[in-house]
C-alpha positions in Angstrom: 37.1 148.1 97.8 40.2 147.6 95.7 43.7 147.3 96.7 46.9 148.2 94.3 50.2 146.2 94.5 51.7 149.1 96.8 48.9 149.0 99.3 49.3 145.1 99.5 53.2 145.6 99.7 52.7 148.2 102.6 50.4 146.2 104.4 52.6 143.3 104.3 55.5 145.2 105.7 53.4 146.6 108.4 52.3 142.9 109.4 56.1 141.7 108.9 56.9 144.4 111.2 54.2 143.7 113.8 55.1 140.0 113.7 59.0 140.9 114.4 58.1 142.5 117.5 57.5 139.7 119.7 60.6 137.8 118.6 62.8 141.0 119.1 61.4 141.3 122.5 62.3 137.5 123.2 65.5 138.0 122.1 66.0 140.9 124.4 64.7 138.9 127.2 66.9 136.1 126.6 69.8 138.2 126.5 68.8 140.2 129.6 68.5 136.9 131.5 72.3 136.8 131.3 72.6 139.6 133.6 71.5 140.4 137.2 71.7 144.0 138.2 74.7 146.2 138.0 78.2 146.6 140.0 79.8 150.1 140.6 83.4 150.1 140.0 85.8 153.1 140.0 83.2 155.5 139.2 81.6 153.3 136.4 79.4 150.3 136.6 79.1 147.3 134.6 76.1 144.7 134.4 76.8 141.7 136.5 76.9 138.3 134.9 73.9 135.8 136.0 76.2 132.8 136.5 73.1 130.7 137.1 72.7 131.0 133.3 76.5 129.8 132.4 77.6 126.5 132.2 79.5 125.6 135.4 82.4 124.5 133.1 83.0 128.4 132.1 82.9 129.4 135.9 86.3 130.7 137.5 87.7 127.9 139.4 91.0 126.2 140.5 91.8 123.0 138.7 94.7 120.5 138.3 97.0 121.7 135.6 100.4 120.5 134.6 102.6 122.9 132.8 106.1 123.7 132.3 105.2 127.5 132.5 106.4 129.2 136.0 103.7 130.3 138.4 102.0 133.6 137.5 102.1 132.7 133.8 98.9 133.1 131.6 98.3 130.0 129.1 95.3 130.1 126.6 93.9 127.0 125.3 91.9 128.4 122.3 90.7 125.1 121.3 89.0 124.4 124.8 88.2 127.9 125.3 90.0 128.2 128.7 92.7 130.5 130.2 94.7 129.4 132.7 96.8 131.6 135.5 99.4 129.1 136.5 99.8 128.1 140.1 101.9 126.2 142.4 102.0 122.4 142.7 100.4 121.5 139.1 97.3 123.6 139.7 95.9 126.8 138.1 93.1 129.1 138.0 91.0 128.5 135.1 88.7 130.9 133.5 86.3 130.5 130.5 86.8 132.5 127.5 85.9 133.5 124.0 88.4 133.4 121.6 89.2 134.3 117.7 86.9 133.0 115.2 88.2 131.4 112.1 90.6 133.5 110.1 91.7 135.3 113.4 93.3 132.7 115.4 96.9 133.1 116.3 99.2 131.5 118.9 102.8 132.2 120.4 104.1 134.0 123.2 103.7 137.5 124.4 103.9 139.8 127.3 101.4 142.0 129.3 103.1 145.3 128.8 100.2 147.5 129.3 97.1 147.1 131.4 94.1 149.9 131.6 91.3 150.6 133.9 88.1 151.2 132.1 89.9 151.8 128.8 88.4 153.8 125.7 88.1 151.3 122.6 89.4 152.5 119.3 88.6 150.0 116.5 91.9 149.2 114.4 91.8 150.2 110.9 91.6 146.9 109.5 88.4 146.2 111.6 87.1 149.4 110.3 87.5 148.1 106.8 85.3 145.2 107.4 82.8 147.1 109.4 82.8 150.6 108.5 79.4 151.3 110.5 81.5 151.1 113.7 82.3 154.2 115.9 85.7 155.6 115.5 86.0 155.8 119.5 84.1 154.8 122.3 84.9 156.4 125.6 85.8 154.3 128.8 82.8 153.5 130.8 80.4 153.9 128.0 77.8 151.2 127.9 78.6 150.0 124.6 82.3 149.9 125.1 83.4 146.3 124.3 86.5 146.4 126.5 84.4 146.9 129.7 86.2 147.7 133.0 89.7 146.2 132.3 91.8 145.3 129.3 95.5 143.8 129.2 97.3 144.7 126.1 99.8 141.9 124.6 103.2 142.8 123.3 105.9 140.9 121.6 109.4 142.4 121.8 107.8 145.7 122.7 105.6 145.9 119.7 101.8 145.9 120.4 100.2 142.8 118.8 96.7 144.4 118.7 95.3 141.6 120.9 93.9 142.3 124.4 92.4 140.3 127.3 89.2 142.0 128.1 85.7 141.8 129.0 82.6 141.2 127.0 79.1 142.5 126.5 77.9 139.2 125.5 78.2 136.7 128.3 76.9 134.1 126.1 79.7 134.3 123.8 82.1 132.6 126.3 83.0 129.2 125.1 82.9 130.3 121.6 84.9 131.2 118.8 83.7 134.8 118.5 86.2 137.7 118.2 88.7 139.2 116.1 91.7 137.5 117.8 91.1 139.2 121.2 90.5 137.1 124.2 87.1 137.9 125.8 86.2 137.3 129.5 83.2 137.7 131.9 83.8 141.3 133.5 84.1 139.7 136.9 87.0 137.3 135.5 88.9 140.0 133.7 88.9 142.2 137.0 90.3 139.1 139.0 92.7 138.5 136.4 94.0 142.1 136.0 94.7 142.2 139.7 96.8 139.0 139.5 98.8 140.0 136.5 101.6 142.7 136.8 103.2 144.5 133.8 105.7 141.9 132.2 103.3 138.9 133.0 104.2 136.2 130.5 101.4 134.9 128.1 101.4 131.6 126.1 98.6 130.6 123.5 99.2 127.2 122.8 101.0 126.7 119.3 99.2 123.3 118.4 95.9 124.7 119.0 96.4 127.6 116.4 98.3 125.5 114.0 95.7 125.7 111.2 95.3 129.3 111.5 95.4 131.5 108.1 
């Protein structure tokens, strides 16, 4: 029986596709291991983080923290991937976060002037230029909404900076430079921070840690 080039190529494609399935299945299983069930919240639900899979350094915890900022301020250490909510007596509540990747790092002062419960997501125009395949809008509560159950919007002098503190659909990304400038948190953590930060809360992204930003 003779095989022409097209038949051989088609056969190779089928074999390659078959070989890819186990790898995709393994990747899906690896991702699913970072979750443990679902949590209902204000009429929607999110996937609970399996913190047994998360390095304890990224778990929410009280730590010693020396800062000149007043209690209630949010301080973000992008270099070490921590967000601090400043407490009293040289302590802070520390959260592990994902931060901006190279080219999207920034620093300075801002304020939380808007808060949203299960916000919708509208990619900014510059993001759509980079990724035209993205949806133009994702409704709040949708399974593919990257903002998750809460978002805190950062402003400076009344102007929306375009940066948010929000949840992530990828818990394994916490502790890495992954975003387009926004600060990613575990859904449980952004819900906790949302409750602690009223509108007007000051935010400081430490300057020296973003000094080589473009």
